C-alpha positions in Angstrom: -81.2 -41.8 -54.2 -79.4 -38.8 -55.9 -80.9 -36.4 -53.6 -79.0 -38.8 -50.6 -75.9 -38.9 -52.1 -75.9 -34.8 -52.2 -76.4 -34.5 -49.2 -73.7 -37.2 -47.8 -70.8 -36.1 -49.8 -70.7 -33.0 -48.6 -71.0 -34.1 -45.1 -68.2 -36.5 -45.6 -66.1 -34.0 -46.9 -66.4 -31.7 -44.1 -66.0 -34.4 -41.8 -62.8 -34.8 -43.4 -61.4 -31.1 -43.2 -62.4 -31.7 -39.3 -60.4 -34.2 -39.1 -57.5 -32.9 -40.8 -57.9 -29.4 -38.8 -57.4 -31.8 -35.5 -54.3 -33.5 -36.4 -52.3 -30.2 -37.4 -53.5 -28.5 -34.1 -52.3 -31.6 -32.2 -49.1 -31.9 -34.4 -48.1 -28.1 -33.6 -48.9 -28.6 -29.6 -46.5 -31.8 -29.6 -43.9 -29.7 -31.9 -44.2 -27.1 -28.9 -44.4 -29.7 -26.1 -40.6 -31.2 -27.9 -39.4 -27.5 -28.2 -40.1 -26.5 -24.3 -38.6 -30.2 -23.5 -35.7 -29.5 -25.6 -35.1 -26.2 -23.6 -35.6 -28.0 -20.1 -33.1 -30.6 -21.0 -30.3 -28.0 -21.9 -30.7 -25.8 -19.0 -30.7 -29.1 -16.6 -27.2 -30.0 -18.4 -26.2 -26.7 -17.3 -27.2 -26.7 -14.3 -25.2 -30.4 -13.6 -22.2 -28.8 -15.0 -22.5 -25.5 -12.9 -22.9 -28.3 -9.9 -19.9 -30.3 -10.9 -17.5 -27.1 -11.3 -18.5 -26.0 -7.7 -18.0 -29.4 -6.6 -14.6 -29.6 -8.0 -14.0 -25.8 -6.7 -14.8 -27.7 -3.2 -12.6 -30.6 -3.1 -9.9 -28.2 -4.2 -10.4 -26.0 -1.2 -10.6 -28.8 1.1 -7.7 -30.3 0.0 -5.5 -26.9 0.9 -7.3 -26.6 3.9 -6.2 -30.0 4.4 -2.3 -28.8 3.4 -2.7 -25.9 5.8 -3.8 -28.1 8.9 -1.0 -30.1 7.9 1.7 -26.9 7.9 0.2 -25.5 11.1 0.2 -28.5 13.2 4.3 -28.9 11.9 4.7 -25.3 13.2 2.9 -25.8 16.0 5.8 -29.3 16.7 8.5 -27.2 16.0 7.3 -24.3 18.1 6.7 -26.4 20.9 10.0 -27.8 20.4 11.8 -24.9 20.5 9.7 -23.8 23.9 10.8 -27.3 25.2 14.3 -26.3 24.6 14.1 -23.0 26.2 13.0 -23.9 29.1 15.4 -26.7 29.5 18.0 -24.4 28.7 16.5 -21.7 31.6 16.2 -24.3 34.3 19.1 -22.9 36.2 17.2 -19.7 37.1 13.6 -18.0 37.1 12.4 -15.1 34.4 11.9 -12.5 36.9 8.4 -11.4 35.6 8.1 -8.2 37.5 11.5 -6.9 36.9 10.8 -7.3 33.2 7.4 -5.2 33.7 9.4 -2.3 35.5 11.9 -1.9 32.6 9.1 -2.0 29.7 7.2 0.4 31.8 10.5 2.7 32.1 11.2 2.6 28.7 8.0 3.6 27.6 7.5 6.6 30.1 11.2 7.5 28.7 9.7 7.0 25.4 6.8 9.2 26.1 9.1 12.0 27.4 11.2 12.0 24.0 8.0 12.5 22.2 6.6 15.2 24.4 10.1 16.5 23.8 9.8 16.1 20.0 6.1 17.3 19.9 7.0 21.2 21.4 10.1 21.5 19.8 8.1 20.9 16.4 4.9 23.5 17.4 7.9 26.2 18.9 9.7 25.9 15.3 6.5 26.6 13.0 5.2 29.5 15.3 9.2 30.6 15.2 8.6 29.9 11.4 5.8 31.6 11.0 6.6 35.0 12.9 9.7 35.3 11.0 8.1 35.1 7.7 5.4 37.4 8.8 8.0 40.1 9.9 9.8 40.0 7.0 8.7 42.5 4.4 8.3 41.5 -0.1 11.9 41.8 -0.9 13.9 40.1 2.1 11.5 37.4 1.8 13.3 37.2 -2.0 16.7 36.9 -0.6 16.2 35.3 3.0 14.6 31.4 2.7 12.9 30.1 5.6 12.4 26.0 6.2 12.2 23.5 8.9 14.0 20.2 8.4 14.2 17.5 10.9 13.0 19.7 13.8 15.4 22.9 12.9 15.1 26.0 11.7 17.4 26.8 8.1 17.4 30.9 7.9 19.5 31.3 4.6 20.6 34.4 3.6 22.3 35.3 0.2 25.7 36.7 0.4 24.7 39.9 -2.0 22.6 40.9 0.8 24.8 40.4 4.1 28.2 41.4 2.8 30.3 43.6 0.5 31.2 41.9 -2.4 34.2 39.2 -1.7 34.2 40.8 2.0 33.0 39.5 5.3 32.1 43.0 6.1 28.5 43.5 7.0 26.9 46.1 4.6 23.8 48.6 5.5 21.3 47.1 4.0 21.4 43.9 5.8 20.7 45.9 9.4 17.1 45.8 8.9 17.0 42.2 8.0 19.2 40.9 11.1 17.4 42.8 13.8 14.4 41.3 12.7 16.1 37.5 12.6 17.5 38.6 16.1 14.4 39.8 17.6 12.9 36.5 16.6 16.1 34.9 18.2 15.8 36.9 21.6 11.6 35.7 22.2 12.7 31.9 21.8 15.5 31.4 24.6 15.9 27.8 25.2 17.1 27.7 21.5 20.8 27.4 20.3 21.9 29.5 17.2 24.7 28.2 14.6 25.6 30.8 12.2 27.5 29.1 9.2 29.3 30.3 6.4 29.4 28.8 2.8 31.3 29.7 -0.4 31.4 29.0 -3.9 34.7 27.1 -4.9 35.8 30.7 -7.0 39.7 30.4 -5.2 40.3 33.9 -3.3 43.4 35.2 -2.1 43.3 38.9 -0.1 44.7 40.2 2.9 43.6 38.3 6.2 42.0 35.6 3.5 43.9 33.1 2.5 41.0 31.2 1.1 37.1 30.4 1.0 38.0 28.6 4.8 39.0 31.7 6.2 36.0 34.0 4.2 33.5 31.2 5.7 34.3 31.7 9.3 35.0 35.6 9.1 31.8 36.1 7.3 29.9 33.8 10.2 31.9 35.1 12.6 30.7 39.2 11.5 27.0 37.6 11.9 27.4 36.2 15.0 29.0 39.9 16.5 26.5 41.8 14.8 23.8 39.5 16.7 25.6 40.0 19.8 26.8 43.7 19.8 24.4 45.2 17.9 21.1 43.5 18.2 21.7 42.3 21.9 21.4 38.1 22.0 23.4 35.9 24.7 26.8 34.9 22.7 26.4 32.1 25.1 23.7 30.9 22.9 25.7 31.4 19.5 28.3 29.2 17.5 30.2 30.6 14.4 31.6 28.0 12.0 32.4 27.8 8.1 31.9 25.5 5.5 34.1 26.9 2.8 33.1 25.8 -0.5 32.1 22.2 0.5 28.6 22.0 1.8 26.7 23.2 -1.3 23.2 23.2 -2.4 23.3 22.9 -6.0 25.6 22.8 -8.6 28.6 25.2 -9.3 28.1 24.8 -13.3 26.1 28.0 -13.8 26.4 31.5 -12.4 23.2 31.2 -10.6 24.5 28.1 -9.3 27.4 29.6 -7.7 25.4 32.3 -6.2 22.8 29.9 -4.7 25.8 28.2 -2.8 27.4 31.7 -1.6 25.1 32.0 1.8 25.4 32.1 4.9 23.1 30.1 7.3 21.2 30.8 10.7 20.3 27.2 12.1 18.0 27.6 15.1 17.7 24.4 17.1 16.6 23.3 20.4 19.0 23.6 23.1 21.2 20.3 22.9 21.8 20.0 26.6 17.6 19.5 27.4 18.0 16.0 25.0 21.5 15.2 27.0 19.4 15.3 30.0 16.8 13.0 28.6 19.3 10.6 27.3 20.8 10.8 30.8 17.5 9.7 32.1 17.3 6.9 30.0 16.3 3.5 31.7 18.9 1.0 32.2 17.9 -2.3 31.0 20.9 -4.0 31.5 21.5 -7.2 34.0 
């Protein structure tokens, strides 16, 4: 009997241990499954919230589109009313569509002519400027400024390069520069030339020079006559003008500013009559 008990006790202990291990594994498995279900539940709630938000956005967009459709309908009704009113007002006569088309075509041809003329002018101005700049040496370029502004070529010459101090007589140093400018002017026969004198506001009073108006005009006249008499430019293309002290390019607060304002500009432009001819050919759209 004692031998049987000694055998049964170990067997019962082993069975209890095995039973305990099996329960612990099942518990751990259930715990893991519960955690997975919690995650799935959380994901489902997030998806539901996103769906609700998307639904709200769609509802808002639908409402906005409905408002736009209502506004378009209102605009359409307004336009329809305006059209009906216009048609009623024009019952006295019919619109000549063919005439309108002809007028539009004539205007388009005129605009094309103006564009072609401007393009040609811009191209010639660029070539003219490049040729003139290349012809001047380094020292001359320091005292001669060449620019193209709004389709017009401006050659600005410092007064101390052109004239004797306080005088309108051209000095010898300017002859070479003027000869180069004259050659360019002669090469471009379809351009008019305006020579414009400018001074600073310092008063001047000498024999035959009453004020800066006189001085600016006399200086412009001296350049014009040099271009004509010494370098053979056609005088019919030349105009002399003086602007006195009233066309400064900077302030006269410093000596440098006054020096910059004392200048003579040679302004080269396409002949005005060419553009006036185009204007005269403009289509007449009056009834």
